[in-house]
C-alpha positions as CSV (number, residue, x, y, z in Angstrom):
1,M,-92.2,-16.6,10.3
2,T,-92.0,-15.3,13.9
3,K,-88.9,-14.6,15.9
4,N,-89.6,-17.6,18.1
5,D,-89.6,-19.7,15.0
6,D,-86.2,-18.6,14.1
7,I,-85.0,-19.4,17.6
8,K,-86.6,-22.9,17.6
9,K,-84.7,-23.8,14.4
10,E,-81.4,-23.8,16.4
11,F,-82.5,-26.7,18.6
12,P,-83.4,-30.3,18.0
13,K,-87.1,-31.4,17.9
14,G,-88.3,-31.8,21.5
15,M,-86.0,-29.0,22.8
16,E,-87.9,-25.9,21.9
17,P,-87.1,-22.7,23.9
18,L,-90.1,-20.8,25.2
19,G,-89.0,-17.4,23.9
20,S,-91.8,-15.0,24.6
21,S,-94.6,-17.6,24.6
22,V,-96.9,-18.0,27.6
23,F,-96.9,-21.1,29.8
24,H,-99.1,-22.2,32.8
25,F,-97.8,-23.0,36.1
26,R,-98.5,-22.6,39.9
27,C,-97.2,-24.2,43.0
28,G,-98.6,-24.1,46.5
29,P,-99.9,-26.1,49.4
30,D,-103.3,-26.5,47.7
31,V,-101.7,-28.2,44.6
32,K,-101.9,-32.0,45.2
33,C,-98.2,-32.6,44.3
34,Y,-96.9,-29.9,46.6
35,M,-93.3,-30.8,47.7
36,S,-93.1,-33.9,45.5
37,C,-90.2,-32.2,43.6
38,C,-88.3,-31.8,46.9
39,R,-87.2,-35.5,47.1
40,K,-84.5,-37.7,45.6
41,L,-82.8,-34.8,43.9
42,D,-79.6,-34.7,42.0
43,L,-79.3,-30.9,42.5
44,I,-76.1,-29.1,41.6
45,L,-75.2,-26.2,44.0
46,Y,-73.3,-23.3,42.5
47,P,-70.9,-21.2,44.5
48,Y,-73.4,-18.4,45.0
49,D,-76.0,-20.9,46.1
50,I,-73.7,-22.0,48.9
51,I,-73.1,-18.4,50.0
52,R,-76.8,-17.7,50.2
53,L,-77.7,-20.9,52.0
54,K,-74.8,-20.9,54.6
55,N,-75.7,-17.3,55.5
56,R,-79.4,-18.2,55.7
57,L,-78.4,-21.0,58.2
58,S,-75.9,-18.8,60.0
59,I,-73.2,-21.4,59.7
60,S,-69.7,-21.3,58.1
61,S,-69.2,-22.4,54.5
62,E,-67.0,-25.2,55.7
63,E,-69.8,-26.5,58.0
64,F,-72.3,-26.2,55.2
65,M,-70.1,-28.1,52.8
66,R,-69.6,-30.9,55.4
67,C,-73.2,-31.3,56.5
68,H,-75.2,-30.6,53.3
69,T,-73.2,-31.5,50.2
70,R,-71.6,-34.3,48.3
71,L,-69.3,-34.4,45.3
72,G,-70.6,-35.6,42.0
73,P,-69.4,-35.7,38.3
74,S,-69.3,-32.6,36.4
75,S,-69.4,-32.1,32.6
76,H,-65.7,-32.7,32.5
77,P,-63.2,-34.8,34.5
78,F,-61.0,-32.0,35.9
79,F,-63.2,-30.5,38.6
80,P,-66.1,-32.0,40.5
81,A,-69.6,-30.8,40.8
82,V,-71.1,-30.0,44.3
83,M,-74.5,-31.6,44.9
84,L,-77.0,-31.1,47.7
85,K,-77.1,-34.1,50.0
86,M,-80.5,-35.5,50.7
87,T,-81.7,-36.5,54.1
88,E,-81.0,-40.1,54.9
89,N,-84.7,-41.2,55.3
90,V,-86.9,-43.4,53.1
91,E,-88.2,-40.5,50.9
92,Q,-84.7,-38.9,50.7
93,T,-86.1,-35.4,51.2
94,C,-84.3,-32.1,50.9
95,P,-82.7,-31.3,54.2
96,F,-84.4,-27.9,54.2
97,L,-87.9,-29.3,53.9
98,D,-90.4,-29.4,56.7
99,R,-94.1,-30.2,56.9
100,Q,-95.0,-26.6,55.8
101,G,-92.6,-26.5,52.9
102,C,-89.2,-24.9,52.2
103,T,-87.5,-23.5,55.2
104,V,-84.9,-21.5,53.2
105,Y,-87.3,-20.3,50.5
106,E,-85.9,-16.8,50.2
107,D,-82.4,-18.2,49.7
108,R,-83.3,-21.4,47.8
109,P,-80.8,-22.6,45.2
110,T,-80.8,-21.6,41.5
111,A,-82.3,-24.8,40.3
112,C,-85.3,-24.6,42.7
113,R,-85.7,-20.9,41.9
114,T,-85.8,-21.5,38.2
115,Y,-88.1,-24.5,38.2
116,P,-90.2,-25.5,36.2
117,L,-87.9,-23.9,33.6
118,E,-84.4,-25.0,32.7
119,R,-81.8,-22.5,31.3
120,A,-79.3,-23.0,28.6
121,V,-76.6,-20.4,27.6
122,D,-74.8,-19.9,24.4
123,R,-71.3,-19.0,25.6
124,S,-69.9,-18.3,22.1
125,P,-72.1,-15.6,20.9
126,T,-71.5,-13.7,17.7
127,R,-73.1,-10.4,18.9
128,G,-70.8,-9.7,21.9
129,R,-73.0,-11.0,24.7
130,L,-74.3,-14.3,26.1
131,K,-77.5,-15.6,24.6
132,E,-79.8,-17.5,27.1
133,Y,-82.7,-19.8,26.4
134,Y,-85.3,-21.3,28.6
135,F,-87.0,-24.7,28.3
136,M,-90.1,-26.1,30.1
137,T,-89.4,-29.2,32.2
138,S,-91.7,-32.1,32.2
139,H,-92.0,-34.3,35.3
140,F,-94.9,-36.8,35.6
141,Y,-95.5,-36.0,39.3
142,C,-95.8,-32.2,38.8
143,L,-99.4,-31.0,38.5
144,G,-98.5,-27.3,38.5
145,H,-98.5,-27.3,34.8
146,K,-102.3,-27.9,34.9
147,E,-103.0,-24.7,36.9
148,K,-104.4,-21.7,35.1
149,K,-101.8,-19.1,36.2
150,E,-100.1,-17.6,33.2
151,W,-96.4,-16.6,32.9
152,T,-93.8,-15.6,30.4
153,V,-90.2,-16.4,30.9
154,K,-89.5,-12.8,31.7
155,S,-92.4,-12.4,34.2
156,W,-91.3,-15.8,35.9
157,L,-87.7,-14.8,36.3
158,R,-88.7,-11.4,37.8
159,D,-91.2,-13.0,40.2
160,Q,-88.7,-15.7,41.3
161,K,-85.8,-13.2,41.5
162,V,-83.6,-15.4,39.3
163,Q,-81.7,-12.7,37.4
164,H,-79.1,-11.9,40.1
165,Y,-78.4,-15.6,40.7
166,N,-77.9,-16.0,36.9
167,A,-75.5,-13.1,36.7
168,V,-73.2,-14.5,39.4
169,N,-73.6,-18.0,38.0
170,D,-72.4,-16.9,34.6
171,L,-69.2,-15.6,36.2
172,W,-68.8,-19.0,37.8
173,A,-69.4,-20.6,34.4
174,E,-66.4,-18.7,33.0
175,V,-64.2,-20.1,35.6
176,E,-65.6,-23.6,35.3
177,T,-65.0,-23.5,31.6
178,L,-61.3,-22.6,32.5
179,F,-61.2,-25.7,34.7
180,S,-62.5,-27.9,31.9
181,K,-59.3,-27.2,29.9
182,N,-57.2,-28.8,32.8
183,P,-55.1,-25.8,33.8
184,W,-53.3,-27.9,36.5
185,Q,-51.8,-30.5,34.2
186,G,-49.3,-32.7,36.0
187,E,-50.4,-32.2,39.6
188,G,-52.9,-35.0,39.6
189,T,-56.4,-35.2,41.1
190,G,-56.9,-33.0,44.2
191,G,-53.5,-31.3,43.7
192,P,-52.6,-28.1,45.5
193,R,-53.9,-25.6,42.9
194,Q,-57.2,-27.6,42.6
195,Q,-57.6,-27.6,46.4
196,I,-57.1,-23.8,46.3
197,A,-59.6,-23.4,43.5
198,F,-62.2,-25.5,45.4
199,M,-61.7,-23.4,48.5
200,V,-62.3,-20.1,46.5
201,C,-65.4,-21.4,44.9
202,Y,-67.0,-23.4,47.7
203,N,-65.5,-22.3,51.0
204,I,-65.7,-18.6,51.0
205,D,-65.0,-18.2,54.7
206,G,-61.9,-20.3,54.3
207,F,-60.8,-18.1,51.3
208,R,-61.3,-14.9,53.3
209,L,-59.0,-16.4,56.0
210,F,-56.5,-17.4,53.4
211,A,-56.6,-13.9,51.8
212,E,-55.9,-12.3,55.2
213,Q,-53.1,-14.6,56.1
214,N,-51.4,-14.1,52.7
215,R,-52.1,-10.4,52.5
216,L,-53.7,-11.1,49.1
217,F,-55.6,-7.9,48.7
218,E,-52.4,-5.9,49.1
219,Q,-50.8,-7.6,46.2
220,F,-53.3,-6.1,43.6
221,K,-54.4,-2.6,42.6
222,L,-57.6,-2.4,44.7
223,G,-59.2,0.8,46.1
224,S,-59.5,1.1,49.9
225,S,-63.3,1.0,49.7
226,Q,-63.0,-2.3,47.7
227,R,-60.7,-3.8,50.3
228,R,-63.2,-3.0,53.0
229,T,-65.9,-4.6,51.0
230,L,-64.0,-7.7,50.4
231,A,-63.3,-8.1,54.1
232,C,-67.1,-8.5,54.8
233,D,-69.1,-9.1,51.6
234,D,-69.2,-12.8,50.6
235,E,-70.5,-12.1,47.1
236,A,-67.8,-9.5,46.4
237,L,-65.1,-11.8,47.7
238,L,-66.4,-14.6,45.5
239,K,-66.2,-12.4,42.4
240,F,-62.7,-11.4,43.4
241,G,-61.8,-15.0,43.8
242,F,-63.0,-15.9,40.3
243,E,-60.7,-13.2,38.9
244,W,-57.8,-14.3,41.1
245,L,-58.1,-17.9,39.8
246,K,-58.0,-16.6,36.3
247,Y,-54.9,-14.6,37.1
248,I,-53.0,-17.4,38.8
249,L,-54.0,-20.1,36.4
250,T,-53.8,-18.4,33.1
251,G,-52.6,-14.9,33.7
252,T,-55.8,-13.5,32.4
253,G,-58.7,-11.6,34.0
254,Q,-59.2,-8.1,35.3
255,L,-56.8,-8.1,38.3
256,R,-53.6,-6.1,38.0
257,H,-50.7,-6.9,40.2
258,K,-48.8,-4.0,41.9
């Protein structure tokens, strides 16, 4: 029995992780279905996706949220998911699509970057670290699977530069799991702490202003170089924000108050 056989036993039939096996896929203008997958999407945007996209478009996170997103249901009732808002045309195309293709390709969201794979993560590992699994999607309109180009999961993730996205998204998943436990009991939907949490996760420019106005960085044991980084680096500020939310909601995390 191979290692992949052992892994497959953990999942129901029809949901078999790829492991180290080879799959075929290629996408490009010469593939007949090109851009068919960029229409009528229910595409979740993660906090890091929004940072990359708003910086690509040279707009504020608040403007990006207002113009390009909508709220949708998440896996639990205590915090919404943020979805990419499709263009209001007959085909309901992605707002970043033109006749040549994706206009934000280098900063495209996690879901687009990972496709045609889907990722699942075991967040209760027994060996001290997260275990991730990748599955092949199957959409009737996608002809890329019939192409001869061969990949493994490892080579695909490297080629599409997915690893860094996953690393930041896993930090977000820890916070989202915290939200699923309803840490703001009693304040109702859209209460003050939920609004702060939403700002931290999805309005990084607003959170930076909030941090400056409330002298937030001065309240914790941070080095001077780290404070300078937080003042200008969106990704670093997002990671700080995740830890700050853990601190104010549950008293956990890596931050230490002065």
